[in-house]
N, C-alpha and C positions, 0 to 999 in steps of 0.2 A: 567415497562420495561421488555421485555422478558429476563429471566435469562440465556438463552442459547446463547446470543449474548453479545459482549463486551460493546455495547453502542447503541445509536440510534440518528437519525436525526429526529427532530420534525418540521414539516412544517405547518405553519398556512395558510390555504387556505383563511381565512378571511382577512389576511394581504395582500395576493396576490391580492384579489379583491379590497381591499381599495387602494392599489398602482395603480392598473389598472384604477380605477376611478380618481385618482389624475392625472395620465398621460392623461386621456381623457380631464380633465380640462385644463391642460397645452397645449394640442394639439389644443385647441380652435376650435373644429369642424372638424379638419383634421383627416382623417383616420389614424389608427396606427397599426403597426405590433408588436405583442408580440414575442420577440426573445427568443426562448426556446431551443436554441442549447445546446449541451453538457449536455444532460439530464436536461434541464432547469436549467443550472448553478448549477447542483448537487441537485436540489430540487425535481426532478421527472417529466419527460417529459409530460405524459398524464394528471395527476392530475393538474399540473400547467397550461397546455394549456386550460383545461376546466374552471379553475377558471378565467384565463385571458379573455376568451370569455365571461363569465358571467359579467366580469367587463367592457366590452366594446371593446375588441380587435376585429378588423375587418380582420386581417391577422395574420398568424403565420410564423415565420422564424425559420427553423430547421437546416440550414447550410448543414448538411450531408444528402445525399439521404436516407440512411438507417433510420434515425430518421424521415424524412419526410414521408416515406412509413409507418412506425410504427404509426405515428400520423393519417395518412389518414385511416388506417385500424381501429384504435381505435375510431375515431370520426365519421366515417360513411359518408354517402352522403351529409348530411346537414352541413358539416364542412365549415369553412372559407377557402379562398385560402392559400396554403402553398408554401413558396419559399425555395428552396435549392440552395446553391451556392458553395459548396465545394465537389469535387468528383474527383477520379482518372480516368485515361483513360479507365479503364475496368469497370467503374461504370454501374449499370443497368439503363441506360438512357431510354431504350425502356419501361421498367416497369414503370419508373417514368412518362413518357409521357402517357402511357396507363392509369395510375392511376390519371392523371390530376395534377401532381405536377408541379408547375412553376419552371423554371430553369434559372439560371444566365449564361450568356455568357460573358466571360472576354477576349476572343480572337476569331479571325476568325476560328482557329483550333477547339476550343471548340464549337463554333456555328455550324460548319460543322458536328460535332459529333451529336449534338442535331437534326440537319436537317435530318441526316441519320436515327436516331432513329424514327423521325416522319414519314419518308417515310416507314420504316419497319412496323410500327404499323398502318399506314393509318390514324393516328390522327394528328390534329394540335397541335404542342407544343407551350405553352405559355412561352415567353422568356423576361427576363429583361437584357438589355445590361449594362455591368458595365464599367464605365470610371475611369481610374486612374487619379485622380485630384491632386495627390501629395503624397499620402501615400507610394507609391513605393512598393506596395504589389500586389494583384491581380487587374485586370482591364486593359482595353486597354489603353496604353499611347496615348498622344494626336496625335502623328504622325501616329498611327494605327487606330484611332477612325473612320475616314471617311470610311476606308475599312470595318470595322466591321458593320457600319450602312448600307452601300451599300449592303453588303452580306445579312444582315437581311431583307432589303427591297425587295431584289430579292426573297428570300425564302418566304416572306410574300405574294408576288404577286402570287407565285406558290401555296400557301395554306399550305405550310409545317409548318410554324410557325405563331404565332401572336406576333408581337413585342409590348409588353404591356408597358414596362417601361425602364427608364434609371436610374441608381443609382451609388453612389460612397460612400466613407467612409473617415471620417476625421482622420488625424494624431494627432492633438492637440486640439480636441474639449474640453478637460478638462482645457485648458488654452485659454479662449475666446479672450484674447488680443494678442495671438501669431500671427505673420504675416502670417503664413501658413494657418490660418483659413480663412482670407480674400482671400488669393490666391486660396484656394481650392473652396471657394464659387464662385469666378469669373470664375475659370476653368470649374466648373460644368455648370454655366450659358452659357459659350461659347460653351461647348459641346452640350448642349441642343439646342442652336440656330443653330449650324451647322447641327444637325440632322433634325431640322425643315426645313432648307433651302433645304436639300436633299429630303424632302417629308415625313419624319417620323412624325407621330402624336401620340406620346406616351400618354397614358391615365394616367400613374403613373410616377411621378418623385420624387425620395426619396434620401435624403442625411443625415438628422438629426438623430443622435443617442441619447442616454440618456443625455450625457453631453451637446450636442448642444441644446436639448430641455430644459434642466433645467437651462442653462445659458442664455436662451432667444434669441438665435441666430435666425435671421429672415429668416430661410431657411426651413420652414416647407413644402413648395410645397404642394403636396396633399397626402403625406404619411410620417409618421415618424417611426423610428425603435428603440424604447427603449428596452434595454436589462437589464442592472443592476438595473435600477430604478424599474422595475417590482418586483424585489426581496427585495426592501426596503433598498438598499445600495446606498451610495452616490458615484457617479463617480467623484466628485470634493471634496474629503474629506478635503483638505487643505483650501477650501473656505467655505464649508457648510457641516454640518453633515446631516445624513438621516432625523432626526427630523426637522432640519432647513428647509428641502425641502418638508416637509409634507409626508415623506415616513416612512414605518414601516417594519423593518427587519423581514423576514418571516421564517428564519431558526434558530433553536436552536439545539445545539449539546450537548448531555448529556451522562454520563456514571455512574460508581459507584466506590466506594472504594472497592478494592478486598483484601486489607490487611491493617491493622493498627498496628503499633508497636512503642514502645519507643526506642529511640536511645540516647546514651550519648553525651555530648558536644564533639565536635571535630571529630565526626564520618563522614567518607566520604559517599556520596550518589550517586549511579548510576555509569555508566562507567567513568573511568578516574578521579573519585573523584574531579570533578571541584567544587563541593559544599561540605562544611563541616558544620555540625550542629553547630551553634554559642553557643548553650546552650543545656542542657538536654531537649529533646523535643519529640514530637510524630509525626511520619511521616505516610503517607498513600500512597498506590499505586492506580493509576487510570487506568482503563482497556481499554485505547486506546493509540496507538502509531503511529509512522510514516507509518506503513503499513495500518493504518486506515485514513491516510490523515493528521495527525498532523505534522506540519512542525518542523523538527528537529532543524532548525536554530532559532526557538523561545525559545529554552531551556534556562531556568533561567531568562526569560524576561517577563513572563506573570503571571497572577493570574487566579484562577478558583473559582467558587462559590461552596462551600461545605455547604449544609444546607442554612443558611442565612448569611454566612460570607465569605469574600474573603480570600483566602490563597495563598501563592506563590507556583508556580511550581518550583521545584529545581532539579539541576543536569541535566544530558543529557536525552533527550527524547529518548526512546528505540523503538524497532520495534512495540511492542504491549502493552506498558505501560509507564507510567512516574510517578515520585514521587512528592509529595507535602509535605510541612512542615506545619503541623497542629498546631504547637506551644505547649509550655509546658502545661501540664494538659488538653489537648484536650480530649473531650468526644465522638467524632464521632466514630461510629462503622463500621465494615465491612458491605458493602451493602448500605452505605449512598449515596444519590444522589449527583452527581457532574455535574455542568453545565459549560462547557468549554466556550461557547459563546452563545449569544442570542440577544434579542432586546436591552438589557441594562435597561429595565424597572424595573427590580428587583435588580439592582445593579450588574448584571453579566457582564463580559467582552463582547465585541462585536467582530464580524468578523474583523472590522477595527482595533481593539486593537491587535488582533493576527497578522494582516497584518503588522502593524507597527513594532511589535516585530520580525517578521520574515524577514523584509525588502522586503515585496512584496505588493500586492494589494488585496483588499477584494475579487475580482473576483476569485483569485486563492484559497483562503481559503475555499470558499464554493464549488467550482467545484472539488477540489482535493479529497473530501471524496468519497471513492470507493463504488461500489454497494453492497458489502457484509455488509456494515453498513446499517441496515434497515431504511427505511423511514416510519414515522408514520404521518398521516395527521389529522389535527384538525381544528375545526371551531372557536377555541378560539383565541383571539388576544394576550394572554400573553404567 
């Protein structure tokens, strides 16, 4: 570990590739998009995209135009298609069209902006029309879907756009028995049928995310969009763990003990003294805190791996450090390695363990680690 930084994220590219191959098996011959938005869920945009491509990804999903452009520049002309779907009104749509980034249109207003960008550049924009099938977030609601399709078909006839696909997103894919799942599947099929009656001939139709793919929903169409599964985390942790699903967590977060000292029984530890040492003991300080993405709400509810043993995190988590109780007679020294979470293969906590302690989801645990915590990439699976 670089001694000038408080800790580091270690990402196994081998695990990313293994998860990609597992996704390919589950997709059953259907093409799949590696969703690498939000800096690849905190794992690192470009390295993860390259690993996913080696594992079989035929598409990349970057959400934000800035990340899509970054990917296009890094990967060069032989890259797979890249889809972006979140952008403000002042987004660089012309640059995206010029670069060949595929864009989502969730409303006629957004589509008109894309058409204007295409006319400005003189290039045809590739567009995926998004239908809101019930999530209630982005996407054209059913009553506006026909207008969106008609606008797209008119622009396609003009040569301004290529209407490549229709897509939507589930609200409850992690609960496959929930009635909204069937309702959304039906709404998607209805939206596709209406578009076909209007004359649209979409080459790509995509609805399934990680949870839909892993729970076996029969909605693969001709593209699926796994996100969390690529990183080896379970989108359905209450039903199946990552290992149950054949996935390998790719991220390990580690730091070191910056101080070790003895405290007497009854001594308060950290702000507010919500923890008092039950006996004479040895405590340690770990060099990461909530400024480094460690959830303050997990304080006093997690363990970390120091050397080869688990010890409890105690007291409130601070901005850039937290305390652990190493126990009476502990022999660990300052500089000892601490693993906050990892794959669990060596007995360390997992991101899911931290998520449960913090009352959140594993997605947030891995994506919240900020860029100033360096990423180190390895070909090892441990």
